[in-house]
C-alpha positions as CSV (number, residue, x, y, z in Angstrom):
1,M,-38.1,-47.7,-187.8
2,A,-39.8,-50.9,-186.6
3,P,-43.5,-51.6,-187.1
4,N,-45.8,-51.1,-184.1
5,P,-46.8,-54.5,-182.8
6,S,-50.4,-53.4,-182.1
7,Q,-51.3,-51.8,-185.4
8,P,-50.6,-52.2,-189.2
9,W,-47.3,-50.8,-190.3
10,A,-47.1,-47.6,-192.4
11,P,-43.4,-46.8,-192.8
12,E,-42.4,-43.2,-193.5
13,R,-41.7,-42.3,-197.1
14,S,-38.5,-40.5,-196.2
15,W,-36.6,-43.7,-195.3
16,A,-38.8,-46.4,-196.8
17,D,-38.3,-45.4,-200.5
18,P,-34.5,-45.5,-200.3
19,F,-34.7,-48.7,-198.4
20,I,-37.0,-50.3,-200.9
21,A,-34.7,-49.2,-203.7
22,A,-31.7,-50.8,-201.9
23,L,-33.6,-54.0,-201.4
24,V,-34.5,-54.2,-205.1
25,L,-30.9,-53.5,-206.2
26,V,-29.6,-56.2,-203.9
27,I,-32.2,-58.7,-205.1
28,L,-31.5,-57.9,-208.8
29,L,-27.8,-58.5,-208.3
30,L,-28.3,-61.8,-206.5
31,A,-30.9,-62.9,-209.0
32,G,-28.6,-62.1,-211.8
33,S,-25.8,-64.0,-210.2
34,Q,-28.0,-67.1,-209.6
35,L,-29.3,-67.1,-213.2
36,G,-25.7,-66.6,-214.4
37,R,-24.6,-69.7,-212.5
38,R,-27.5,-71.7,-213.9
39,A,-26.5,-70.7,-217.4
40,A,-22.8,-71.4,-216.9
41,P,-21.4,-74.7,-218.0
42,R,-21.7,-77.3,-215.3
43,P,-19.2,-80.0,-214.4
44,A,-19.9,-83.4,-216.0
45,E,-22.6,-85.3,-214.2
46,E,-21.6,-88.4,-212.3
47,Q,-24.7,-90.3,-213.5
48,A,-27.6,-90.0,-215.9
49,T,-29.9,-87.1,-215.3
50,L,-33.6,-87.5,-214.5
51,E,-34.4,-86.5,-218.1
52,G,-32.1,-89.2,-219.4
53,R,-33.5,-91.8,-217.1
54,L,-37.0,-91.0,-218.3
55,Q,-35.9,-91.3,-221.9
56,D,-34.3,-94.7,-221.0
57,M,-37.7,-95.7,-219.7
58,A,-39.5,-94.5,-222.8
59,L,-37.1,-96.3,-225.1
60,A,-37.3,-99.4,-223.0
61,A,-41.1,-99.3,-223.4
62,R,-40.5,-99.9,-227.1
63,Q,-38.6,-103.0,-226.3
64,A,-41.3,-104.2,-224.0
65,I,-43.9,-103.7,-226.8
66,A,-41.7,-105.5,-229.3
67,H,-41.7,-108.6,-227.0
68,S,-45.4,-108.4,-226.1
69,S,-48.7,-109.1,-227.7
70,L,-48.6,-105.5,-229.0
71,R,-45.5,-106.2,-231.1
72,G,-47.6,-105.6,-234.3
73,W,-47.8,-101.9,-233.5
74,R,-46.0,-99.7,-235.9
75,L,-43.8,-97.4,-233.9
76,P,-41.8,-94.5,-235.4
77,P,-38.0,-95.3,-235.5
78,A,-36.0,-93.9,-232.6
79,D,-33.5,-91.2,-233.5
80,F,-29.9,-91.7,-232.2
81,G,-28.2,-89.1,-234.4
82,P,-26.3,-86.0,-233.4
83,A,-29.5,-84.0,-233.0
84,A,-30.9,-86.5,-230.4
85,A,-27.6,-86.2,-228.5
86,A,-27.5,-82.4,-228.6
87,R,-27.7,-80.7,-225.2
88,R,-27.6,-84.0,-223.4
89,S,-25.2,-84.9,-220.6
90,G,-22.5,-87.5,-221.2
91,W,-24.3,-90.2,-219.3
92,D,-27.6,-89.4,-221.0
93,Q,-25.8,-90.0,-224.3
94,A,-24.4,-93.3,-222.9
95,L,-28.0,-94.4,-222.3
96,L,-28.7,-93.6,-225.9
97,A,-25.6,-95.6,-227.0
98,V,-27.0,-98.8,-225.4
99,H,-30.4,-98.3,-227.0
100,A,-28.8,-97.5,-230.4
101,A,-26.8,-100.8,-230.2
102,E,-30.0,-102.7,-229.2
103,S,-31.7,-101.3,-232.2
104,G,-28.8,-102.4,-234.5
105,D,-27.3,-99.0,-235.1
106,L,-23.8,-99.7,-233.9
107,D,-22.3,-96.7,-235.7
108,A,-24.5,-94.3,-233.8
109,G,-23.8,-96.1,-230.6
110,A,-20.1,-95.9,-231.1
111,A,-20.3,-92.2,-231.6
112,L,-22.4,-91.7,-228.5
113,I,-20.2,-93.7,-226.1
114,Q,-17.4,-91.1,-226.4
115,A,-19.4,-88.6,-224.3
116,A,-19.4,-90.7,-221.1
117,P,-17.2,-88.8,-218.6
118,G,-14.6,-89.9,-216.0
119,A,-13.2,-93.2,-215.1
120,A,-16.6,-94.8,-215.2
121,G,-16.9,-93.4,-218.7
122,G,-13.8,-95.3,-219.7
123,A,-15.2,-98.5,-218.2
124,F,-18.4,-97.9,-220.0
125,R,-16.7,-97.6,-223.4
126,Q,-14.7,-100.8,-222.6
127,T,-18.0,-102.6,-221.7
128,W,-19.9,-101.3,-224.7
129,T,-17.1,-102.2,-227.1
130,F,-16.8,-105.7,-225.6
131,C,-20.5,-106.4,-225.6
132,Y,-21.5,-105.0,-229.0
133,R,-18.2,-105.2,-231.0
134,G,-16.7,-108.3,-229.4
135,L,-13.4,-106.4,-228.9
136,G,-11.2,-106.0,-225.9
137,A,-11.7,-107.5,-222.5
138,P,-14.6,-107.4,-220.1
139,P,-14.5,-104.8,-217.2
140,A,-13.7,-105.8,-213.7
141,P,-16.9,-106.4,-211.5
142,A,-16.3,-103.2,-209.5
143,E,-15.9,-101.2,-212.7
144,F,-19.1,-102.5,-214.1
145,Q,-21.0,-101.7,-210.9
146,A,-19.8,-98.0,-211.3
147,V,-21.1,-98.1,-214.9
148,R,-24.4,-99.6,-213.8
149,Q,-24.8,-96.8,-211.1
150,A,-23.9,-94.1,-213.6
151,L,-26.5,-95.4,-216.1
152,G,-29.2,-95.1,-213.4
153,A,-29.6,-98.9,-212.9
154,G,-32.5,-98.9,-215.4
155,Y,-33.2,-100.8,-218.6
156,A,-30.0,-99.8,-220.4
157,A,-27.9,-100.9,-217.4
158,R,-29.7,-104.2,-217.1
159,I,-29.6,-105.1,-220.7
160,L,-26.0,-104.1,-220.9
161,E,-25.3,-106.6,-218.1
162,A,-27.2,-109.2,-220.0
163,R,-25.0,-108.6,-223.1
164,L,-21.9,-108.8,-220.9
165,R,-23.0,-112.1,-219.5
166,A,-23.7,-113.4,-223.0
167,R,-20.2,-112.4,-224.2
168,S,-18.7,-114.2,-221.1
169,G,-20.5,-117.4,-222.1
170,A,-23.3,-117.4,-219.5
171,D,-27.0,-117.4,-220.1
172,P,-28.3,-113.9,-220.6
173,G,-32.0,-115.0,-220.5
174,P,-32.8,-114.2,-216.9
175,L,-31.3,-110.7,-217.1
176,E,-33.1,-110.0,-220.3
177,A,-36.3,-111.1,-218.7
178,Q,-35.6,-108.8,-215.7
179,A,-34.9,-105.9,-218.0
180,R,-38.2,-106.5,-220.0
181,D,-40.1,-106.8,-216.7
182,W,-38.6,-103.5,-215.5
183,A,-39.8,-101.9,-218.8
184,T,-43.2,-103.5,-218.7
185,R,-44.0,-102.4,-215.2
186,R,-43.0,-98.8,-216.0
187,L,-45.0,-98.9,-219.3
188,A,-48.0,-100.0,-217.3
189,T,-47.3,-97.2,-214.8
190,L,-47.1,-94.7,-217.6
191,A,-50.3,-96.0,-219.1
192,I,-52.1,-95.6,-215.8
193,L,-50.7,-92.2,-215.3
194,G,-51.7,-91.1,-218.8
195,L,-55.2,-92.3,-218.2
196,A,-55.4,-90.6,-214.9
197,G,-54.1,-87.4,-216.5
198,V,-56.7,-87.5,-219.2
199,L,-59.5,-88.1,-216.6
200,T,-58.1,-85.3,-214.4
201,A,-58.0,-82.8,-217.4
202,L,-61.6,-83.7,-218.3
203,A,-62.6,-83.2,-214.7
204,G,-60.9,-79.9,-214.7
205,L,-62.8,-78.8,-217.8
206,G,-66.0,-79.9,-216.2
207,F,-65.2,-78.0,-213.1
208,A,-64.5,-74.9,-215.2
209,L,-67.9,-75.2,-216.8
210,F,-69.5,-75.6,-213.3
211,L,-67.8,-72.4,-212.1
212,A,-69.0,-70.6,-215.3
213,V,-72.6,-71.6,-214.9
214,R,-72.7,-71.3,-211.1
215,P,-70.9,-68.1,-210.3
216,A,-70.6,-67.6,-206.5
217,A,-71.1,-64.4,-204.7
218,A,-68.0,-62.6,-203.6
219,V,-66.8,-64.0,-200.3
220,P,-65.2,-61.7,-197.7
221,L,-61.4,-61.7,-197.7
222,P,-59.1,-60.8,-194.8
223,H,-58.4,-57.1,-194.5
224,Y,-54.8,-55.9,-194.2
225,G,-54.0,-52.4,-193.0
226,V,-50.3,-52.4,-193.8
227,S,-49.4,-49.7,-196.3
228,G,-48.1,-50.2,-199.8
229,R,-44.6,-49.4,-198.7
230,G,-44.9,-51.8,-195.8
231,L,-46.1,-54.6,-198.0
232,L,-43.2,-54.0,-200.5
233,I,-40.7,-54.2,-197.6
234,V,-42.3,-57.4,-196.3
235,M,-42.3,-59.1,-199.8
236,L,-38.8,-57.9,-200.7
237,G,-37.4,-58.7,-197.3
238,W,-38.8,-62.2,-197.5
239,F,-37.5,-62.7,-201.0
240,L,-34.0,-61.6,-199.9
241,A,-34.3,-64.2,-197.0
242,L,-35.3,-66.8,-199.6
243,M,-32.2,-66.1,-201.7
244,G,-29.9,-66.0,-198.6
245,A,-31.3,-69.1,-196.9
246,G,-29.5,-71.5,-199.3
247,P,-25.9,-70.2,-198.8
248,L,-26.6,-69.8,-195.1
249,V,-27.7,-73.4,-194.6
250,A,-24.9,-74.6,-196.9
251,G,-22.4,-73.0,-194.6
252,L,-24.1,-74.6,-191.6
253,V,-24.0,-78.0,-193.3
254,S,-20.3,-77.6,-194.0
255,L,-19.7,-77.2,-190.3
256,L,-22.3,-79.9,-189.3
257,P,-22.3,-82.5,-192.1
258,R,-25.0,-84.6,-190.3
259,L,-27.5,-81.9,-191.2
260,R,-27.0,-82.6,-194.9
261,A,-30.0,-85.0,-194.9
262,I,-32.3,-82.1,-194.0
263,Y,-30.7,-79.4,-196.1
264,L,-33.9,-78.6,-198.1
265,P,-36.2,-78.6,-195.0
266,L,-33.7,-76.2,-193.3
267,V,-33.7,-73.9,-196.3
268,Y,-37.4,-73.7,-196.5
269,G,-37.8,-73.4,-192.8
270,C,-35.5,-70.5,-192.6
271,H,-37.1,-68.3,-195.2
272,A,-40.6,-69.4,-194.2
273,L,-40.0,-68.4,-190.6
274,A,-38.6,-65.0,-191.8
275,G,-41.5,-64.3,-194.1
276,T,-44.2,-65.3,-191.5
277,T,-42.5,-63.1,-188.9
278,F,-42.4,-60.2,-191.3
279,I,-46.2,-60.5,-192.0
280,L,-47.1,-60.7,-188.3
281,M,-45.0,-57.7,-187.4
282,A,-46.2,-55.6,-190.3
283,E,-49.8,-56.3,-189.6
284,G,-49.5,-56.2,-185.8
285,V,-51.2,-59.5,-185.1
286,D,-50.3,-62.9,-183.7
287,L,-50.3,-66.2,-185.6
288,A,-53.6,-67.4,-184.1
289,T,-55.4,-64.3,-185.2
290,L,-53.9,-64.5,-188.7
291,R,-55.0,-68.2,-189.0
292,R,-58.6,-67.3,-188.0
293,R,-58.6,-64.6,-190.7
294,L,-57.4,-67.0,-193.4
295,A,-59.4,-70.1,-192.6
296,P,-62.7,-69.0,-191.1
297,G,-65.7,-71.2,-190.5
298,R,-66.1,-74.9,-191.5
299,H,-63.4,-76.3,-193.8
300,G,-65.2,-79.2,-195.5
301,R,-66.6,-77.3,-198.4
302,A,-63.4,-75.4,-198.9
303,L,-61.4,-78.7,-199.1
304,A,-64.0,-80.3,-201.4
305,A,-63.7,-77.3,-203.7
306,G,-59.9,-77.6,-203.5
307,L,-60.2,-81.0,-205.3
308,G,-62.1,-79.4,-208.1
309,F,-59.5,-76.6,-208.4
310,L,-56.7,-79.2,-208.4
311,A,-58.3,-80.8,-211.6
312,L,-58.7,-77.3,-213.1
313,A,-55.1,-76.4,-212.3
314,F,-53.9,-79.6,-214.1
315,A,-56.0,-78.9,-217.2
316,A,-55.0,-75.2,-217.3
317,V,-51.3,-75.9,-216.9
318,L,-51.4,-78.7,-219.5
319,A,-53.2,-76.4,-221.9
320,V,-50.7,-73.5,-221.4
321,A,-47.8,-75.9,-221.7
322,Q,-49.1,-77.2,-225.0
323,V,-49.7,-73.7,-226.4
324,I,-46.7,-71.8,-225.0
325,G,-44.2,-74.7,-224.9
326,P,-43.4,-74.7,-228.7
327,L,-42.8,-71.0,-228.6
328,L,-40.2,-71.0,-225.9
329,P,-36.5,-71.5,-226.6
330,S,-35.1,-74.9,-225.9
331,G,-33.4,-75.4,-222.5
332,P,-33.5,-77.5,-219.4
333,P,-36.9,-78.2,-217.9
334,P,-38.2,-75.8,-215.3
335,Q,-36.9,-76.5,-211.8
336,K,-34.5,-79.1,-213.2
337,E,-32.1,-78.8,-210.3
338,L,-34.8,-79.4,-207.7
339,L,-36.3,-82.3,-209.7
340,E,-32.9,-83.9,-210.0
341,N,-32.4,-83.6,-206.2
342,L,-35.8,-85.2,-205.6
343,A,-35.0,-88.1,-207.9
344,H,-31.7,-88.8,-206.3
345,L,-32.5,-88.6,-202.6
346,R,-31.2,-91.4,-200.5
347,G,-32.2,-92.6,-197.0
348,A,-35.7,-93.0,-195.6
349,W,-35.5,-90.1,-193.2
350,T,-34.2,-87.8,-195.9
351,V,-36.9,-88.7,-198.3
352,L,-39.6,-88.3,-195.6
353,A,-38.3,-84.9,-194.4
354,T,-38.1,-83.7,-198.0
355,F,-41.5,-84.9,-198.9
356,L,-43.0,-83.1,-195.8
357,T,-41.2,-80.0,-196.8
358,V,-42.3,-80.1,-200.5
359,A,-45.9,-81.2,-199.9
360,L,-46.7,-79.4,-196.6
361,L,-44.3,-76.7,-195.4
362,A,-43.8,-75.1,-198.8
363,P,-47.5,-75.0,-199.8
364,V,-48.6,-73.6,-196.4
365,F,-46.0,-70.8,-196.4
366,E,-46.2,-69.9,-200.1
367,E,-50.0,-69.8,-200.0
368,L,-49.8,-67.6,-196.9
369,M,-47.5,-65.2,-198.6
370,F,-49.1,-65.0,-202.1
371,R,-52.8,-65.9,-201.6
372,G,-53.2,-65.2,-197.9
373,F,-51.3,-61.9,-197.8
374,L,-50.5,-60.4,-201.1
375,L,-53.8,-61.3,-202.9
376,P,-56.3,-59.8,-200.4
377,W,-54.3,-56.7,-200.1
378,L,-54.3,-56.3,-203.9
379,V,-58.0,-57.2,-204.2
380,E,-59.0,-54.4,-201.8
381,R,-56.8,-51.7,-203.2
382,L,-57.3,-52.5,-206.9
383,G,-61.1,-53.0,-206.3
384,N,-61.3,-49.5,-204.9
385,R,-59.6,-48.1,-208.0
386,L,-61.0,-50.3,-210.8
387,G,-64.2,-51.7,-209.4
388,A,-64.6,-55.0,-207.6
389,P,-64.8,-57.5,-210.6
390,R,-61.9,-56.0,-212.5
391,G,-59.8,-55.4,-209.4
392,R,-60.2,-59.0,-208.3
393,R,-59.2,-60.4,-211.7
394,L,-56.2,-58.1,-212.0
395,A,-55.2,-59.0,-208.4
396,V,-55.3,-62.7,-209.1
397,A,-53.1,-62.2,-212.2
398,V,-50.5,-60.0,-210.4
399,A,-50.3,-62.4,-207.5
400,G,-50.0,-65.4,-209.9
401,L,-47.2,-63.7,-211.8
402,A,-45.4,-62.8,-208.6
403,F,-45.7,-66.5,-207.6
404,G,-44.3,-67.7,-210.9
405,A,-41.5,-65.1,-210.9
406,M,-40.4,-66.0,-207.4
407,H,-39.1,-69.4,-208.6
408,L,-36.5,-67.7,-210.9
409,Q,-37.3,-70.1,-213.8
410,P,-37.9,-68.0,-216.9
411,L,-38.9,-71.0,-219.0
412,G,-41.3,-72.2,-216.3
413,L,-42.9,-68.8,-215.7
414,P,-46.0,-69.4,-218.0
415,T,-47.0,-72.7,-216.3
416,L,-46.0,-71.6,-212.7
417,A,-48.0,-68.4,-213.1
418,T,-51.0,-70.3,-214.5
419,L,-50.9,-72.5,-211.4
420,G,-50.7,-69.4,-209.2
421,I,-53.7,-67.9,-210.9
422,V,-55.8,-71.0,-210.4
423,L,-54.7,-71.0,-206.7
424,G,-55.8,-67.4,-206.5
425,F,-59.3,-68.1,-207.8
426,A,-59.6,-71.1,-205.4
427,F,-59.0,-68.7,-202.5
428,L,-61.4,-66.1,-203.9
429,R,-64.1,-68.7,-204.5
430,T,-64.0,-70.2,-201.0
431,G,-62.6,-67.4,-198.8
432,N,-60.6,-70.2,-197.0
433,L,-56.9,-70.5,-197.6
434,L,-57.1,-74.3,-196.9
435,S,-58.5,-74.8,-200.4
436,A,-55.4,-73.3,-202.1
437,I,-53.1,-75.1,-199.6
438,L,-54.7,-78.4,-200.5
439,V,-54.3,-77.8,-204.2
440,H,-50.7,-76.7,-203.8
441,G,-49.8,-79.6,-201.5
442,L,-51.3,-82.3,-203.6
443,W,-49.6,-80.8,-206.7
444,N,-46.2,-80.7,-205.1
445,G,-46.7,-84.1,-203.4
446,G,-47.8,-85.7,-206.7
447,V,-44.8,-84.4,-208.5
448,F,-42.5,-85.6,-205.7
449,L,-44.0,-89.1,-205.8
450,L,-44.0,-89.2,-209.6
451,M,-40.3,-88.4,-209.7
452,R,-39.5,-91.0,-207.0
453,A,-41.6,-93.7,-208.7
454,L,-40.3,-93.2,-212.2
455,A,-36.7,-92.5,-211.4
């Protein structure tokens, strides 16, 4: 039975309940298979991961400090033992091997070089042994370029090239200076980012106090007449489209390889179009009507409030990560695969298309789905049952948890749900979805630019 295009959808129980159960079963099976694939051993990486390159930068900062006016600082010794190498990829261990050798721990470095995979791994072991042990022969230029690329072309790769030049009888000074400059610039970047993070967290705390002492009157939220079963079918149908968009676009890219550059925009575009269509059909409205519901009146105040909620989101996520992080089992960072893809993008058009997807398309659609559609529906129904204040708080929590769970990142659920809860309060406070979209877009865009700048 299709929804009536002129009025909200209320599917009949006789067929809706079995259909919902079937959707849930299919989603659980697909989600289980996706989580199983993530937990399965992956093929050896062809280059250092984002996490390894960030560690390369952190260890390089120690070298920069040692050669600067701050060399008197007492820094804790770096750990290059088996525990430090555990759960790291082969090329991440190769990065550690270079830093171990630079710190004088050749035995630890010799143990770490064994993990580098593939033909480039053999060339790396040859290079490391020649540079730090003085044994064997230097690699061919093409072989070393493969090693340099696999190491991420960061500090470790640059200083290894300097040692190779020194062993060949050339002056390593210019390359050493370049490596230190590389580390110094990134150390300065980290310092600026750290200061900005502290100031943002303090601003978030200040904004939280402002909200506490200046409680705003409840603003009207859009009304949705779609029934509970209709809402469930919309949410589950969109989530199924989300899970199916990746394989669908991957098949399309295999037929048309030129589309590979816009793979991520195509995936987001497919499920966003499906989800938006489901909402419009279920509610019986057009896109212009829905937009007026979600962003009424003037937008300046809502956007200004969004900046405050962005600082609050940063402070809240940071606090939750500090409290919950030590209690979670060790594992790859949340959304590791996505972050790796962002860090390794190549080509100006690919980078631009992906940035617009991450910082614009994804925030607009996800805020429409979770804060613009699910949250108002929950606020109205739960408010009728539990009273307005309690119903609003519970609705924000449920929508935030749904937003976090949608990412299928168990270790990232606490921080993602926290972000979703702050976004929910932003919409409740302003009654204008643009405030939540602004927070979400700046958050995603900031993460994208940070990954590109550091890696």
